[in-house]
MDAnalysis code that builds the backbone (N, CA, C; Angstrom):
import MDAnalysis as mda
import numpy as np

u = mda.Universe.empty(642, n_residues=214, atom_resindex=np.repeat(np.arange(214), 3), trajectory=True)
u.add_TopologyAttr("name", ["N", "CA", "C"] * 214)
u.add_TopologyAttr("resid", np.arange(1, 215))
u.add_TopologyAttr("resname", ["MET", "ASN", "GLU", "ILE", "VAL", "LEU", "MET", "SER", "ASP", "PRO", "ARG", "VAL", "ALA", "ALA", "ILE", "PRO", "VAL", "ALA", "GLU", "CYS", "GLY", "GLU", "PRO", "LEU", "VAL", "ASP", "VAL", "ARG", "ARG", "GLU", "GLY", "SER", "LEU", "LEU", "VAL", "ASP", "THR", "ARG", "LYS", "GLN", "ASP", "PRO", "THR", "ASP", "ALA", "PHE", "ALA", "HIS", "LEU", "ARG", "GLU", "GLY", "VAL", "LEU", "GLN", "ARG", "LEU", "ILE", "GLU", "ALA", "GLN", "SER", "LEU", "LEU", "PRO", "GLN", "GLY", "LEU", "ARG", "LEU", "LEU", "PHE", "VAL", "GLU", "GLY", "TYR", "ARG", "PRO", "PRO", "SER", "LEU", "GLN", "ARG", "THR", "TYR", "PHE", "GLU", "GLU", "TYR", "ALA", "ALA", "GLU", "LEU", "ARG", "ALA", "ALA", "HIS", "ALA", "ASP", "TRP", "PRO", "ALA", "ASP", "ARG", "ILE", "HIS", "SER", "ALA", "ALA", "SER", "ARG", "TYR", "VAL", "SER", "PRO", "PRO", "GLU", "ILE", "ALA", "PRO", "HIS", "SER", "ALA", "GLY", "ALA", "ALA", "VAL", "ASP", "LEU", "THR", "LEU", "ALA", "GLU", "LEU", "SER", "GLY", "ARG", "GLU", "LEU", "ASP", "LEU", "GLY", "THR", "ARG", "LEU", "ASN", "ALA", "SER", "PRO", "GLU", "ASP", "SER", "GLU", "GLY", "ALA", "CYS", "TYR", "THR", "ALA", "ALA", "ALA", "ASN", "ILE", "SER", "GLU", "GLU", "ALA", "ARG", "ALA", "ASN", "ARG", "GLU", "THR", "LEU", "GLY", "ALA", "VAL", "LEU", "THR", "ALA", "ALA", "GLY", "LEU", "VAL", "ASN", "TYR", "PRO", "THR", "GLU", "TRP", "TRP", "HIS", "TRP", "SER", "PHE", "GLY", "ASP", "ARG", "TYR", "TRP", "ALA", "LEU", "ALA", "SER", "GLY", "GLU", "PRO", "ALA", "ALA", "LEU", "TYR", "GLY", "PRO", "ARG"])
u.atoms.positions = np.array([
    [16.367, -50.745, -21.311],
    [15.635, -51.158, -20.106],
    [15.332, -52.649, -20.196],
    [16.010, -53.451, -19.364],
    [15.752, -54.886, -19.350],
    [14.589, -55.236, -18.436],
    [14.391, -54.443, -17.374],
    [13.265, -54.654, -16.481],
    [12.024, -53.997, -17.080],
    [10.866, -54.332, -16.501],
    [9.647, -53.628, -16.902],
    [9.543, -52.346, -16.073],
    [9.681, -51.241, -16.743],
    [9.517, -49.938, -16.098],
    [8.108, -49.468, -16.397],
    [7.325, -49.238, -15.348],
    [5.943, -48.804, -15.531],
    [5.868, -47.303, -15.803],
    [4.769, -46.876, -16.380],
    [4.568, -45.452, -16.665],
    [4.584, -44.607, -15.391],
    [4.240, -45.231, -14.263],
    [4.204, -44.494, -12.999],
    [5.582, -44.323, -12.376],
    [6.600, -44.931, -12.956],
    [7.951, -44.850, -12.407],
    [8.428, -43.397, -12.422],
    [8.992, -42.904, -11.326],
    [9.465, -41.516, -11.279],
    [10.476, -41.176, -12.372],
    [11.193, -42.168, -12.859],
    [12.171, -41.909, -13.915],
    [11.506, -41.453, -15.211],
    [10.276, -41.883, -15.443],
    [9.552, -41.441, -16.636],
    [9.148, -39.979, -16.489],
    [8.554, -39.645, -15.360],
    [8.114, -38.266, -15.126],
    [9.285, -37.290, -15.083],
    [10.480, -37.793, -14.733],
    [11.648, -36.917, -14.623],
    [12.222, -36.511, -15.975],
    [11.819, -37.197, -17.044],
    [12.322, -36.843, -18.372],
    [11.747, -35.487, -18.788],
    [12.588, -34.537, -19.158],
    [12.058, -33.241, -19.605],
    [11.447, -33.343, -20.999],
    [10.609, -32.382, -21.321],
    [9.995, -32.320, -22.640],
    [10.551, -31.118, -23.391],
    [11.137, -31.378, -24.549],
    [11.594, -30.314, -25.443],
    [10.641, -30.308, -26.634],
    [9.473, -29.725, -26.419],
    [8.397, -29.778, -27.414],
    [8.872, -29.235, -28.762],
    [8.711, -30.052, -29.807],
    [9.195, -29.655, -31.131],
    [8.128, -28.946, -31.961],
    [6.880, -28.956, -31.497],
    [5.824, -28.243, -32.201],
    [5.249, -28.958, -33.406],
    [5.605, -30.214, -33.582],
    [5.092, -30.975, -34.728],
    [3.579, -31.123, -34.624],
    [2.861, -30.990, -35.739],
    [1.398, -31.032, -35.668],
    [0.847, -32.445, -35.509],
    [-0.378, -32.495, -35.013],
    [-1.157, -33.727, -35.058],
    [-1.776, -33.824, -36.452],
    [-1.706, -35.010, -37.037],
    [-2.270, -35.204, -38.379],
    [-3.222, -36.394, -38.368],
    [-4.182, -36.376, -39.259],
    [-5.158, -37.454, -39.378],
    [-4.538, -38.591, -40.184],
    [-4.391, -39.755, -39.574],
    [-3.723, -40.868, -40.239],
    [-4.516, -41.376, -41.438],
    [-5.803, -41.084, -41.487],
    [-6.635, -41.566, -42.590],
    [-6.337, -40.848, -43.899],
    [-5.797, -39.627, -43.810],
    [-5.515, -38.861, -45.026],
    [-4.357, -39.452, -45.813],
    [-3.455, -40.135, -45.112],
    [-2.304, -40.728, -45.785],
    [-2.732, -41.915, -46.639],
    [-3.677, -42.700, -46.129],
    [-4.326, -43.707, -46.944],
    [-3.758, -45.105, -46.948],
    [-2.544, -45.313, -46.428],
    [-1.957, -46.645, -46.546],
    [-2.230, -47.540, -45.344],
    [-2.637, -46.966, -44.214],
    [-2.907, -47.769, -43.029],
    [-4.363, -48.210, -42.990],
    [-4.600, -49.414, -42.530],
    [-5.954, -49.836, -42.203],
    [-6.339, -49.167, -40.894],
    [-7.507, -48.555, -40.828],
    [-7.939, -47.839, -39.630],
    [-9.231, -48.457, -39.113],
    [-9.180, -48.957, -37.897],
    [-10.337, -49.553, -37.230],
    [-11.098, -48.441, -36.501],
    [-12.406, -48.588, -36.365],
    [-13.213, -47.526, -35.751],
    [-13.717, -47.869, -34.352],
    [-13.187, -48.931, -33.750],
    [-13.737, -49.343, -32.441],
    [-13.524, -48.305, -31.350],
    [-12.521, -47.446, -31.495],
    [-12.258, -46.398, -30.496],
    [-12.592, -45.008, -31.030],
    [-13.372, -44.950, -32.100],
    [-13.723, -43.651, -32.676],
    [-14.516, -42.817, -31.685],
    [-14.207, -41.535, -31.621],
    [-14.873, -40.599, -30.720],
    [-15.553, -39.513, -31.552],
    [-16.421, -38.713, -30.957],
    [-17.183, -37.724, -31.734],
    [-16.326, -36.723, -32.505],
    [-15.132, -36.426, -32.003],
    [-14.276, -35.449, -32.688],
    [-13.216, -36.103, -33.574],
    [-13.219, -37.430, -33.641],
    [-12.222, -38.182, -34.418],
    [-10.796, -37.960, -33.918],
    [-10.657, -37.614, -32.654],
    [-9.314, -37.457, -32.078],
    [-8.514, -38.748, -32.202],
    [-9.180, -39.878, -32.078],
    [-8.522, -41.189, -32.071],
    [-7.642, -41.417, -33.295],
    [-7.988, -40.782, -34.424],
    [-7.307, -41.036, -35.692],
    [-6.113, -40.114, -35.924],
    [-5.700, -39.380, -34.914],
    [-4.607, -38.424, -35.073],
    [-3.336, -38.880, -34.352],
    [-2.207, -38.519, -34.937],
    [-0.886, -38.759, -34.362],
    [0.023, -37.602, -34.739],
    [1.129, -37.472, -34.025],
    [2.142, -36.531, -34.478],
    [2.655, -37.001, -35.842],
    [3.010, -36.048, -36.652],
    [3.413, -36.341, -38.020],
    [4.587, -37.328, -38.078],
    [5.539, -37.156, -37.185],
    [6.704, -38.038, -37.185],
    [6.374, -39.463, -36.805],
    [5.378, -39.640, -35.939],
    [4.961, -40.988, -35.555],
    [4.287, -41.673, -36.735],
    [3.424, -40.943, -37.435],
    [2.759, -41.507, -38.595],
    [3.776, -41.938, -39.650],
    [4.758, -41.120, -39.913],
    [5.761, -41.478, -40.913],
    [6.504, -42.746, -40.530],
    [6.733, -42.936, -39.251],
    [7.409, -44.161, -38.803],
    [6.497, -45.381, -38.911],
    [5.209, -45.196, -38.741],
    [4.282, -46.313, -38.954],
    [4.262, -46.730, -40.428],
    [4.278, -45.757, -41.307],
    [4.302, -46.062, -42.744],
    [5.586, -46.816, -43.092],
    [6.691, -46.394, -42.499],
    [7.960, -47.095, -42.715],
    [7.870, -48.532, -42.196],
    [7.302, -48.691, -40.981],
    [7.173, -50.029, -40.398],
    [6.315, -50.923, -41.283],
    [5.226, -50.376, -41.787],
    [4.350, -51.182, -42.632],
    [5.061, -51.666, -43.890],
    [5.944, -50.852, -44.426],
    [6.673, -51.239, -45.635],
    [7.600, -52.422, -45.388],
    [7.907, -52.709, -44.122],
    [8.803, -53.798, -43.771],
    [8.073, -55.106, -43.494],
    [6.742, -55.059, -43.477],
    [5.963, -56.262, -43.174],
    [6.034, -57.270, -44.322],
    [5.878, -58.559, -43.999],
    [5.778, -59.569, -45.054],
    [4.595, -59.273, -45.973],
    [4.697, -59.725, -47.204],
    [3.630, -59.498, -48.178],
    [2.314, -60.065, -47.655],
    [1.250, -59.284, -47.837],
    [-0.073, -59.730, -47.422],
    [-0.491, -59.269, -46.045],
    [0.406, -58.585, -45.321],
    [0.077, -58.101, -43.984],
    [0.071, -56.580, -43.957],
    [-0.773, -56.033, -43.080],
    [-0.861, -54.580, -42.889],
    [-0.935, -54.279, -41.403],
    [-0.543, -53.084, -41.043],
    [-0.810, -52.586, -39.695],
    [-2.277, -52.200, -39.610],
    [-2.913, -52.538, -38.505],
    [-4.299, -52.129, -38.258],
    [-4.281, -51.122, -37.114],
    [-4.475, -49.869, -37.452],
    [-4.452, -48.752, -36.496],
    [-5.771, -48.731, -35.731],
    [-5.694, -48.653, -34.388],
    [-6.912, -48.638, -33.565],
    [-7.084, -47.317, -32.823],
    [-6.032, -46.797, -32.213],
    [-6.177, -45.518, -31.485],
    [-4.842, -44.806, -31.399],
    [-4.886, -43.493, -31.617],
    [-3.702, -42.659, -31.482],
    [-3.897, -41.632, -30.377],
    [-4.160, -40.377, -30.794],
    [-4.290, -39.291, -29.819],
    [-5.496, -39.493, -28.910],
    [-5.276, -39.187, -27.636],
    [-6.348, -39.272, -26.643],
    [-6.318, -37.989, -25.813],
    [-7.366, -37.169, -25.843],
    [-7.368, -35.920, -25.071],
    [-7.089, -36.175, -23.590],
    [-6.384, -35.262, -22.924],
    [-6.045, -35.467, -21.511],
    [-7.259, -35.762, -20.631],
    [-8.391, -35.134, -20.896],
    [-9.581, -35.380, -20.070],
    [-10.052, -36.827, -20.206],
    [-9.981, -37.387, -21.404],
    [-10.377, -38.777, -21.611],
    [-9.366, -39.721, -20.973],
    [-8.086, -39.382, -21.082],
    [-7.055, -40.193, -20.448],
    [-7.268, -40.250, -18.942],
    [-7.599, -39.112, -18.334],
    [-7.844, -39.080, -16.892],
    [-9.052, -39.939, -16.530],
    [-10.097, -39.889, -17.330],
    [-11.283, -40.715, -17.076],
    [-10.921, -42.189, -17.100],
    [-10.175, -42.619, -18.125],
    [-9.774, -44.019, -18.222],
    [-8.951, -44.446, -17.008],
    [-8.000, -43.589, -16.615],
    [-7.121, -43.937, -15.501],
    [-7.912, -44.045, -14.200],
    [-8.768, -43.074, -13.951],
    [-9.527, -43.072, -12.692],
    [-10.511, -44.234, -12.638],
    [-11.103, -44.607, -13.771],
    [-12.032, -45.735, -13.788],
    [-11.317, -47.046, -13.472],
    [-10.141, -47.235, -14.063],
    [-9.413, -48.478, -13.803],
    [-8.882, -48.503, -12.374],
    [-8.407, -47.373, -11.882],
    [-7.943, -47.305, -10.491],
    [-9.084, -47.626, -9.522],
    [-10.294, -47.179, -9.833],
    [-11.455, -47.465, -8.988],
    [-11.751, -48.964, -8.976],
    [-11.607, -49.608, -10.133],
    [-11.798, -51.061, -10.194],
    [-10.788, -51.779, -9.311],
    [-9.550, -51.340, -9.352],
    [-8.509, -51.961, -8.531],
    [-8.752, -51.728, -7.050],
    [-9.203, -50.527, -6.680],
    [-9.494, -50.256, -5.273],
    [-10.626, -51.144, -4.769],
    [-11.639, -51.360, -5.615],
    [-12.763, -52.209, -5.221],
    [-12.328, -53.651, -5.041],
    [-11.389, -54.094, -5.861],
    [-10.934, -55.488, -5.798],
    [-9.866, -55.709, -4.735],
    [-9.170, -54.637, -4.347],
    [-8.047, -54.765, -3.405],
    [-8.146, -53.658, -2.353],
    [-9.102, -53.774, -1.476],
    [-9.360, -52.728, -0.487],
    [-8.172, -52.510, 0.455],
    [-7.290, -53.493, 0.562],
    [-6.145, -53.393, 1.475],
    [-4.926, -52.732, 0.828],
    [-4.982, -52.449, -0.471],
    [-3.824, -51.846, -1.140],
    [-3.734, -50.356, -0.838],
    [-2.549, -49.844, -0.518],
    [-2.387, -48.394, -0.321],
    [-2.476, -47.647, -1.648],
    [-2.624, -46.335, -1.560],
    [-2.839, -45.518, -2.754],
    [-1.694, -45.627, -3.755],
    [-0.453, -45.703, -3.271],
    [0.662, -45.761, -4.210],
    [0.699, -47.078, -4.973],
    [0.245, -48.160, -4.329],
    [0.191, -49.436, -5.040],
    [-0.918, -49.428, -6.091],
    [-2.042, -48.817, -5.757],
    [-3.128, -48.684, -6.730],
    [-2.652, -47.895, -7.948],
    [-1.960, -46.791, -7.694],
    [-1.478, -45.933, -8.774],
    [-0.510, -46.695, -9.673],
    [0.404, -47.434, -9.064],
    [1.377, -48.202, -9.824],
    [0.702, -49.313, -10.629],
    [-0.213, -50.042, -9.973],
    [-0.903, -51.137, -10.658],
    [-1.765, -50.625, -11.803],
    [-2.405, -49.487, -11.601],
    [-3.237, -48.918, -12.669],
    [-2.391, -48.550, -13.878],
    [-1.140, -48.150, -13.648],
    [-0.287, -47.712, -14.754],
    [0.201, -48.860, -15.627],
    [-0.052, -50.101, -15.209],
    [0.259, -51.226, -16.094],
    [-0.629, -51.194, -17.333],
    [-1.818, -50.616, -17.175],
    [-2.853, -50.725, -18.196],
    [-3.294, -49.374, -18.750],
    [-3.243, -48.333, -17.919],
    [-3.596, -46.979, -18.362],
    [-2.532, -46.024, -17.824],
    [-1.955, -45.228, -18.692],
    [-0.903, -44.309, -18.260],
    [-1.456, -43.208, -17.369],
    [-0.723, -42.815, -16.327],
    [-1.131, -41.649, -15.541],
    [-1.299, -40.440, -16.462],
    [-2.354, -39.664, -16.294],
    [-2.677, -38.580, -17.238],
    [-1.553, -37.580, -17.465],
    [-0.767, -37.305, -16.432],
    [0.242, -36.257, -16.551],
    [1.402, -36.639, -17.483],
    [1.594, -37.924, -17.765],
    [2.708, -38.310, -18.638],
    [2.251, -39.198, -19.797],
    [0.963, -39.310, -20.021],
    [0.431, -40.271, -20.990],
    [0.928, -40.017, -22.416],
    [1.568, -41.003, -23.049],
    [2.018, -40.836, -24.434],
    [0.871, -40.584, -25.412],
    [-0.294, -41.191, -25.178],
    [-1.423, -40.963, -26.085],
    [-1.822, -39.496, -26.110],
    [-1.750, -38.821, -24.964],
    [-2.170, -37.422, -24.896],
    [-1.149, -36.468, -25.504],
    [0.013, -37.009, -25.851],
    [1.010, -36.229, -26.579],
    [0.937, -36.494, -28.076],
    [0.027, -37.378, -28.483],
    [-0.037, -37.767, -29.887],
    [1.145, -38.616, -30.301],
    [1.812, -39.220, -29.306],
    [3.047, -39.960, -29.549],
    [2.856, -41.466, -29.566],
    [1.697, -41.950, -29.117],
    [1.482, -43.386, -28.966],
    [0.364, -43.877, -29.860],
    [0.483, -45.145, -30.233],
    [-0.526, -45.774, -31.068],
    [-0.815, -47.167, -30.532],
    [-2.086, -47.528, -30.521],
    [-2.507, -48.895, -30.242],
    [-2.833, -49.529, -31.583],
    [-2.210, -50.656, -31.875],
    [-2.380, -51.249, -33.188],
    [-2.115, -52.740, -33.153],
    [-2.469, -53.407, -34.238],
    [-2.252, -54.833, -34.359],
    [-1.956, -55.155, -35.816],
    [-1.905, -56.446, -36.129],
    [-1.653, -56.897, -37.491],
    [-2.918, -57.448, -38.115],
    [-3.055, -57.262, -39.419],
    [-4.219, -57.780, -40.128],
    [-3.817, -58.200, -41.532],
    [-4.644, -59.044, -42.121],
    [-4.503, -59.364, -43.537],
    [-5.017, -58.182, -44.365],
    [-4.785, -58.218, -45.646],
    [-5.241, -57.123, -46.505],
    [-6.748, -56.928, -46.426],
    [-7.474, -58.001, -46.140],
    [-8.931, -57.932, -46.015],
    [-9.383, -57.226, -44.752],
    [-8.457, -57.022, -43.820],
    [-8.805, -56.434, -42.540],
    [-8.975, -57.450, -41.427],
    [-8.892, -58.742, -41.741],
    [-9.029, -59.777, -40.706],
    [-7.815, -59.737, -39.788],
    [-8.069, -59.586, -38.497],
    [-6.978, -59.498, -37.535],
    [-6.284, -60.836, -37.326],
    [-4.976, -60.780, -37.135],
    [-4.218, -61.970, -36.810],
    [-4.320, -62.253, -35.315],
    [-3.975, -63.449, -34.932],
    [-3.972, -63.847, -33.525],
    [-2.694, -63.341, -32.878],
    [-2.837, -62.429, -31.915],
    [-1.690, -61.956, -31.149],
    [-1.820, -62.321, -29.675],
    [-2.654, -63.278, -29.377],
    [-2.691, -63.858, -28.040],
    [-3.804, -63.376, -27.145],
    [-4.196, -62.116, -27.275],
    [-5.316, -61.552, -26.515],
    [-6.012, -60.545, -27.421],
    [-7.190, -60.134, -27.018],
    [-7.798, -59.012, -27.726],
    [-6.983, -57.762, -27.435],
    [-6.990, -56.835, -28.349],
    [-6.325, -55.567, -28.112],
    [-7.041, -54.852, -26.971],
    [-6.275, -54.274, -26.047],
    [-6.785, -53.583, -24.864],
    [-7.284, -54.535, -23.779],
    [-6.851, -55.798, -23.799],
    [-7.175, -56.705, -22.700],
    [-6.396, -56.276, -21.457],
    [-7.050, -56.282, -20.308],
    [-6.375, -55.892, -19.074],
    [-5.559, -57.069, -18.532],
    [-4.614, -56.802, -17.624],
    [-3.872, -57.907, -17.011],
    [-4.789, -58.908, -16.307],
    [-5.868, -58.405, -15.702],
    [-6.798, -59.292, -14.998],
    [-7.578, -60.149, -15.988],
    [-8.105, -59.529, -17.030],
    [-8.896, -60.256, -18.033],
    [-8.079, -61.335, -18.741],
    [-6.816, -61.032, -18.993],
    [-5.988, -61.913, -19.827],
    [-5.051, -62.816, -19.037],
    [-5.132, -62.751, -17.707],
    [-4.212, -63.509, -16.846],
    [-2.754, -63.193, -17.211],
    [-2.509, -61.933, -17.511],
    [-1.161, -61.474, -17.811],
    [-0.706, -61.696, -19.236],
    [-1.562, -62.297, -20.073],
    [-1.163, -62.559, -21.457],
    [-1.035, -61.288, -22.285],
    [-1.530, -60.161, -21.773],
    [-1.367, -58.887, -22.468],
    [0.076, -58.393, -22.424],
    [0.872, -58.905, -21.474],
    [2.283, -58.524, -21.412],
    [2.975, -59.008, -22.690],
    [3.774, -58.167, -23.282],
    [4.358, -58.488, -24.576],
    [5.127, -59.799, -24.572],
    [5.852, -60.067, -23.510],
    [6.676, -61.277, -23.430],
    [5.981, -62.411, -22.695],
    [4.674, -62.351, -22.551],
    [3.934, -63.383, -21.808],
    [4.196, -64.772, -22.383],
    [4.285, -65.752, -21.497],
    [4.533, -67.130, -21.920],
    [3.253, -67.884, -22.236],
    [2.126, -67.406, -21.714],
    [0.865, -68.151, -21.837],
    [0.074, -67.776, -23.089],
    [0.764, -67.782, -24.241],
    [0.116, -67.569, -25.533],
    [0.629, -68.631, -26.498],
    [-0.058, -68.781, -27.623],
    [0.309, -69.812, -28.588],
    [1.567, -69.426, -29.363],
    [2.158, -70.430, -30.026],
    [3.329, -70.165, -30.856],
    [2.980, -69.223, -32.002],
    [1.778, -69.378, -32.554],
    [1.340, -68.494, -33.635],
    [1.256, -67.051, -33.152],
    [0.655, -66.854, -31.979],
    [0.537, -65.509, -31.429],
    [1.911, -64.922, -31.126],
    [2.807, -65.755, -30.593],
    [4.162, -65.284, -30.304],
    [4.861, -64.844, -31.589],
    [4.730, -65.636, -32.651],
    [5.362, -65.279, -33.925],
    [4.795, -63.972, -34.469],
    [3.484, -63.780, -34.328],
    [2.866, -62.543, -34.817],
    [3.313, -61.339, -33.996],
    [3.455, -61.509, -32.701],
    [3.972, -60.411, -31.869],
    [5.398, -60.061, -32.282],
    [6.187, -61.087, -32.573],
    [7.572, -60.835, -32.974],
    [7.630, -60.099, -34.315],
    [6.735, -60.455, -35.236],
    [6.681, -59.755, -36.524],
    [6.318, -58.293, -36.324],
    [5.280, -58.051, -35.521],
    [4.857, -56.675, -35.239],
    [5.981, -55.900, -34.576],
    [6.598, -56.491, -33.573],
    [7.655, -55.816, -32.839],
    [8.881, -55.520, -33.680],
    [9.218, -56.443, -34.577],
    [10.417, -56.256, -35.394],
    [10.303, -55.035, -36.294],
    [9.152, -54.873, -36.947],
    [9.032, -53.762, -37.894],
    [8.888, -52.424, -37.169],
    [8.167, -52.422, -36.045],
    [7.992, -51.170, -35.315],
    [9.295, -50.733, -34.648],
    [10.048, -51.681, -34.125],
    [11.342, -51.351, -33.539],
    [12.293, -50.830, -34.605],
    [12.274, -51.447, -35.775],
    [13.144, -50.993, -36.866],
    [12.818, -49.572, -37.293],
    [11.557, -49.180, -37.121],
    [11.138, -47.822, -37.492],
    [11.354, -46.813, -36.361],
    [11.857, -47.270, -35.221],
    [12.215, -46.350, -34.148],
    [11.238, -46.231, -33.003],
    [10.156, -47.030, -33.007],
    [9.180, -46.967, -31.923],
    [9.583, -47.912, -30.787],
    [9.049, -47.652, -29.607],
    [9.292, -48.520, -28.453],
    [7.957, -49.034, -27.924],
    [8.011, -50.211, -27.333],
    [6.819, -50.868, -26.809],
    [6.697, -50.641, -25.307],
    [5.457, -50.540, -24.838],
    [5.196, -50.571, -23.397],
    [4.982, -52.039, -23.046],
    [5.878, -52.670, -22.297],
    [5.901, -54.127, -22.205],
    [4.748, -54.786, -21.469],
    [3.843, -54.018, -20.900],
    [2.643, -54.621, -20.316],
    [1.486, -54.663, -21.309],
    [1.684, -54.076, -22.498],
    [0.644, -54.015, -23.529],
    [1.284, -54.272, -24.890],
    [1.089, -55.438, -25.447],
    [1.776, -55.764, -26.703],
    [1.389, -54.817, -27.840],
    [0.225, -54.193, -27.744],
    [-0.312, -53.352, -28.828],
    [0.118, -51.892, -28.753],
    [0.750, -51.470, -27.658],
    [1.050, -50.052, -27.411],
    [2.493, -49.735, -27.792],
    [2.648, -48.850, -28.775],
    [3.967, -48.444, -29.250],
    [4.025, -46.927, -29.343],
    [5.201, -46.362, -29.127],
    [5.292, -44.899, -29.136],
    [6.644, -44.423, -29.639],
    [6.651, -43.155, -29.983],
    [7.871, -42.466, -30.410],
    [7.773, -41.018, -29.963],
    [8.855, -40.488, -29.405],
    [8.946, -39.064, -29.094],
    [8.430, -38.646, -27.738],
    [7.822, -39.556, -26.970],
    [7.287, -39.235, -25.644],
    [8.328, -39.511, -24.563],
    [7.952, -39.282, -23.318],
    [8.885, -39.481, -22.213],
    [9.299, -40.941, -22.063],
    [8.348, -41.853, -22.224],
    [8.691, -43.269, -22.084],
    [9.674, -43.680, -23.179],
    [9.441, -43.226, -24.400],
    [10.371, -43.484, -25.508],
    [11.753, -42.944, -25.172],
    [11.817, -41.727, -24.633],
    [13.109, -41.119, -24.308],
    [13.862, -41.954, -23.279],
    [13.179, -42.403, -22.233],
    [13.828, -43.212, -21.215],
    [14.305, -44.534, -21.804],
    [13.445, -45.191, -22.584],
    [13.795, -46.486, -23.162],
    [14.924, -46.373, -24.180],
    [15.010, -45.234, -24.854],
    [15.991, -45.056, -25.928],
    [17.265, -44.360, -25.469],
    [17.291, -43.906, -24.216],
    [18.454, -43.191, -23.722],
    [18.555, -41.769, -24.230],
    [17.421, -41.200, -24.649],
    [17.409, -39.821, -25.128],
    [17.290, -38.856, -23.945],
    [17.871, -37.665, -24.047],
    [17.848, -36.731, -22.919],
    [16.502, -36.074, -22.671],
    [15.640, -36.030, -23.688],
    [14.357, -35.334, -23.532],
    [13.331, -35.916, -24.500],
    [12.072, -35.733, -24.151],
    [10.977, -36.106, -25.057],
    [10.817, -35.011, -26.115],
    [10.312, -35.401, -27.259],
    [10.063, -34.458, -28.341],
    [8.653, -33.889, -28.303],
    [7.734, -34.649, -27.696],
    [6.326, -34.292, -27.692],
    [5.765, -34.264, -26.282],
    [5.059, -33.182, -25.943],
    [4.364, -33.094, -24.673],
    [2.864, -33.173, -24.896],
    [2.063, -33.161, -23.829],
    [0.600, -33.247, -23.963],
    [0.053, -32.138, -24.848],
    [-0.980, -32.492, -25.612],
    [-1.640, -31.516, -26.493],
    [-3.103, -31.408, -26.081],
])
């Protein structure tokens, strides 16, 4: 996919799911990833991923330059929470753009929050993450993680031009190792990577997703 295909694109929803039954696992038990708690929830859902996704993150981390680690921020997101996030952001867009029709609101909202029915996070297939030093100090990747297109003036887009050379180099480092491990990026969010979901299947030319909502 050379163009930016949004999560709301009908081609994403059209991908079938061939659920493989792989379990959700707690990434903290493996021990090699740095885990941030900014998105921690009462049930610790945030720290879970499908087993195959976690293994690919461990592989990606092994490819990083010495002294760098992946900093895991959020994985699994229950469908009810995903719907809340989507509806809240859509409401913000409606308030700011009263003249936009419903389909434009839905499409614009999907730049930043996936529609609940196809959300990779709710399949345990997606991870929000960044780079850090061994001490846990985050590197500069151009925006804060989870910056919206409005807040960042579009700098949250992975290929955004309005970031520093240092941030661009760090994004390229992050992208290189995650791509080598088989994950795909959502190009409106430099921090969002996934494997096994519908978006991954479309981007990779696979006939079906491996993971459906849990």
